[in-house]
C-alpha positions as CSV (number, residue, x, y, z in Angstrom):
1,M,6.5,-22.4,-17.6
2,P,5.4,-19.5,-15.3
3,T,3.8,-20.2,-11.9
4,I,0.4,-18.5,-12.2
5,T,-1.2,-17.9,-8.9
6,S,-4.7,-16.7,-8.0
7,K,-3.4,-13.5,-6.6
8,P,-4.6,-10.8,-9.0
9,V,-2.1,-8.3,-10.3
10,I,-4.7,-6.5,-12.5
11,E,-8.4,-6.3,-11.9
12,L,-10.8,-4.2,-14.2
13,K,-14.6,-4.1,-13.5
14,N,-16.9,-2.2,-15.7
15,I,-14.4,0.4,-16.8
16,R,-15.1,3.1,-19.3
17,F,-12.8,6.0,-20.5
18,F,-13.9,9.1,-22.3
19,W,-11.4,11.6,-23.7
20,P,-12.3,15.2,-22.8
21,K,-15.2,16.7,-24.7
22,Q,-15.9,13.4,-26.5
23,P,-19.5,12.2,-26.0
24,H,-18.7,8.5,-26.6
25,A,-16.4,6.1,-24.7
26,T,-13.0,5.2,-26.2
27,L,-12.7,2.1,-24.0
28,D,-15.4,0.0,-22.5
29,I,-14.4,-3.2,-20.7
30,E,-16.7,-5.3,-18.5
31,N,-14.2,-7.5,-16.8
32,L,-10.5,-8.4,-16.9
33,C,-8.4,-10.1,-14.3
34,V,-4.7,-10.9,-14.7
35,S,-3.0,-13.2,-12.2
36,Q,0.6,-13.1,-10.9
37,G,3.0,-14.7,-13.2
38,E,0.5,-14.7,-16.1
39,H,1.6,-13.8,-19.7
40,L,-1.3,-12.0,-21.3
41,F,-1.5,-11.1,-25.0
42,I,-3.7,-8.2,-25.9
43,K,-4.7,-7.8,-29.5
44,G,-7.0,-5.6,-31.6
45,P,-7.0,-3.5,-34.7
46,S,-5.6,0.0,-34.8
47,G,-7.8,2.5,-33.0
48,C,-9.5,-0.1,-30.7
49,G,-8.0,1.4,-27.5
50,K,-4.9,-0.7,-26.8
51,S,-2.7,2.3,-26.1
52,T,-5.5,3.9,-24.0
53,L,-5.8,0.7,-21.9
54,L,-2.0,0.8,-21.2
55,S,-2.3,4.4,-20.2
56,L,-4.9,3.4,-17.6
57,L,-2.9,0.4,-16.4
58,T,0.1,2.6,-15.8
59,G,-1.8,5.5,-14.3
60,I,-1.0,8.0,-17.0
61,N,-4.7,8.5,-17.4
62,T,-7.5,7.6,-15.0
63,I,-10.8,5.7,-15.7
64,S,-14.0,7.7,-16.2
65,D,-16.2,4.9,-14.7
66,G,-15.7,1.5,-13.0
67,E,-13.0,0.1,-10.9
68,L,-9.3,-0.5,-11.8
69,N,-6.9,-2.1,-9.4
70,V,-3.2,-2.7,-10.1
71,L,-1.2,-4.6,-7.5
72,G,-3.9,-3.9,-5.0
73,Q,-3.9,-0.2,-5.7
74,E,-7.1,1.6,-7.0
75,L,-5.3,4.0,-9.3
76,S,-8.0,6.5,-9.6
77,R,-7.7,7.3,-5.8
78,L,-4.1,8.2,-6.2
79,S,-2.9,11.7,-6.9
80,S,-0.9,12.3,-10.2
81,V,2.3,12.4,-8.2
82,Q,1.5,9.1,-6.4
83,R,0.7,7.4,-9.7
84,D,4.0,8.6,-11.2
85,R,5.8,7.1,-8.2
86,F,3.7,3.9,-8.4
87,R,4.6,3.5,-12.0
88,A,8.3,4.1,-11.4
89,D,8.4,1.6,-8.6
90,H,6.3,-1.3,-9.9
91,I,6.1,-1.3,-13.7
92,G,8.7,-2.0,-16.3
93,Y,7.7,-0.6,-19.7
94,I,9.0,-1.7,-23.1
95,F,8.1,1.0,-25.6
96,Q,7.4,0.5,-29.3
97,Q,10.3,2.9,-30.2
98,F,12.3,1.7,-27.1
99,N,12.7,5.4,-25.9
100,L,16.4,4.8,-25.1
101,L,18.6,7.9,-24.5
102,P,21.0,8.0,-27.4
103,Y,23.8,10.0,-25.6
104,L,24.1,7.4,-22.8
105,S,25.8,4.0,-23.0
106,V,24.0,0.7,-22.9
107,I,24.7,0.2,-19.2
108,E,23.7,3.8,-18.3
109,N,20.4,3.4,-20.0
110,I,19.7,0.1,-18.2
111,V,20.3,1.4,-14.7
112,L,18.2,4.6,-15.2
113,P,15.0,3.2,-13.6
114,C,17.0,2.6,-10.3
115,H,18.0,6.2,-10.2
116,F,14.4,7.3,-10.4
117,S,13.1,4.7,-8.0
118,S,14.7,3.9,-4.7
119,Y,12.3,1.0,-4.4
120,R,13.7,-0.7,-7.5
121,R,17.3,0.1,-6.5
122,N,16.7,-1.6,-3.2
123,N,15.5,-4.7,-5.1
124,V,19.0,-5.0,-6.6
125,S,21.4,-6.8,-4.3
126,G,24.9,-5.8,-4.8
127,D,26.4,-3.6,-7.5
128,L,23.9,-1.9,-9.9
129,Q,26.1,-1.9,-12.9
130,Q,27.0,-5.6,-12.4
131,T,23.4,-6.4,-12.3
132,A,23.0,-4.7,-15.6
133,R,25.9,-6.7,-17.0
134,D,24.3,-9.9,-15.8
135,L,21.0,-9.0,-17.5
136,L,22.9,-8.3,-20.8
137,T,24.7,-11.6,-20.5
138,Q,21.4,-13.4,-20.1
139,L,20.0,-11.5,-23.0
140,R,23.1,-12.4,-25.1
141,L,24.1,-8.9,-26.0
142,P,27.9,-8.9,-26.8
143,E,30.1,-7.4,-24.1
144,S,31.9,-5.3,-26.6
145,L,28.7,-3.2,-26.9
146,W,28.0,-2.6,-23.2
147,D,29.8,0.7,-22.9
148,A,28.8,1.9,-26.4
149,P,26.2,4.7,-27.0
150,V,22.9,3.0,-27.8
151,N,22.6,4.7,-31.1
152,H,25.5,2.6,-32.3
153,L,23.4,-0.6,-31.8
154,S,21.2,-2.3,-34.4
155,M,17.4,-2.4,-33.8
156,G,17.5,-5.9,-32.4
157,Q,20.3,-5.0,-30.0
158,Q,18.4,-1.9,-28.8
159,Q,15.4,-4.2,-28.1
160,R,17.5,-6.2,-25.7
161,V,18.7,-3.1,-23.9
162,A,15.1,-2.0,-23.6
163,V,14.1,-5.3,-22.1
164,A,17.0,-5.1,-19.6
165,R,16.0,-1.6,-18.6
166,A,12.4,-2.8,-18.0
167,L,13.6,-5.8,-15.9
168,I,16.1,-4.2,-13.7
169,G,14.9,-3.8,-10.0
170,K,12.4,-6.6,-10.4
171,P,9.2,-4.7,-11.1
172,S,6.0,-6.7,-10.5
173,L,4.5,-6.0,-13.8
174,I,6.1,-5.7,-17.3
175,I,4.2,-4.0,-20.1
176,A,5.4,-4.3,-23.7
177,D,3.7,-2.1,-26.3
178,E,4.1,-3.4,-29.9
179,P,7.8,-4.0,-29.3
180,T,8.2,-6.3,-32.3
181,S,6.5,-4.2,-34.9
182,A,9.8,-3.4,-36.7
183,L,11.0,-7.0,-36.8
184,D,10.5,-9.9,-39.3
185,Q,8.5,-13.0,-38.1
186,D,11.5,-15.1,-37.2
187,N,13.0,-12.3,-35.1
188,R,9.7,-11.5,-33.5
189,T,9.4,-15.0,-32.2
190,H,13.0,-15.1,-31.0
191,F,12.5,-11.9,-29.2
192,I,9.4,-12.9,-27.4
193,Q,10.9,-16.3,-26.4
194,L,13.8,-14.3,-24.9
195,L,11.5,-11.9,-23.0
196,L,9.4,-14.8,-21.6
197,S,12.4,-16.6,-20.4
198,Q,13.5,-13.6,-18.4
199,V,10.1,-12.8,-16.8
200,N,9.7,-16.5,-15.9
201,Q,12.8,-16.3,-13.7
202,T,11.1,-13.9,-11.4
203,N,7.5,-15.0,-12.0
204,T,6.7,-11.5,-13.2
205,T,3.3,-10.7,-14.9
206,L,3.6,-9.7,-18.5
207,I,1.1,-7.7,-20.6
208,F,2.1,-7.8,-24.2
209,V,0.2,-5.6,-26.8
210,S,0.3,-6.4,-30.5
211,H,-1.9,-6.3,-33.6
212,D,-0.1,-9.5,-34.8
213,S,-2.3,-12.5,-34.1
214,T,0.4,-15.0,-35.2
215,L,2.2,-14.3,-31.9
216,E,-0.6,-15.1,-29.5
217,H,0.1,-18.9,-29.2
218,L,3.3,-18.0,-27.3
219,F,1.2,-16.6,-24.4
220,D,-1.0,-18.1,-21.6
221,R,-4.1,-16.2,-22.7
222,T,-5.4,-13.7,-25.2
223,F,-7.7,-10.7,-24.5
224,N,-9.3,-9.4,-27.7
225,L,-10.0,-5.7,-27.5
226,A,-12.9,-5.0,-29.8
227,P,-13.2,-1.6,-31.3
228,L,-16.2,0.6,-30.2
229,S,-18.5,2.1,-32.8
230,K,-19.2,5.9,-33.1
231,T,-22.0,5.4,-30.5
232,G,-19.5,4.0,-27.9
233,E,-20.9,0.4,-28.3
234,N,-18.8,-2.6,-29.2
235,S,-18.9,-3.2,-32.9
């Protein structure tokens, strides 16, 4: 089990987000606080704003109203360049389509974040490629695949590479955006258990987004993101 502390990693207070030239809010959240080491499951139907929320937590977009703090930083006060640096240094992201580079090997894909972030590179003690190999061993990816181009791997194997890439350099926050949507139920559960076992080792906060409510029992807490009506009110 993770060690959940009172130290907040994410704090949202009365936030709203409007897309340009849109009169009504796409996102309206009164309060959300996520502690260090917590595993939060965010669910909601398509179009409810899950992807928008993740874009705000990672600093890709900034809130229109309210207050949003991630790891003690009020992201709306940072410049675009500062938000990019903050994201590279402190957030590991597992994309729905994985976003691996097909012309690079498994190892080369995993170590990429440490080439873009000296902060994450400095969190790796010792050889970077050996750290990647250690992660792959823990994630039970066969050694025969480590030097292969990632497009030679199955979907499930590519998922494990995506997890290792997110974990390397010990970011404080891991965000997973619908990473199990292409898997059947048994493999979904296995994948999440594998991910949870990894983040537990470093007491890392995990935000996991999915429309699949059958997975929420695996997490500490669920946040239900209700869709907004055309008037910008919770429906």
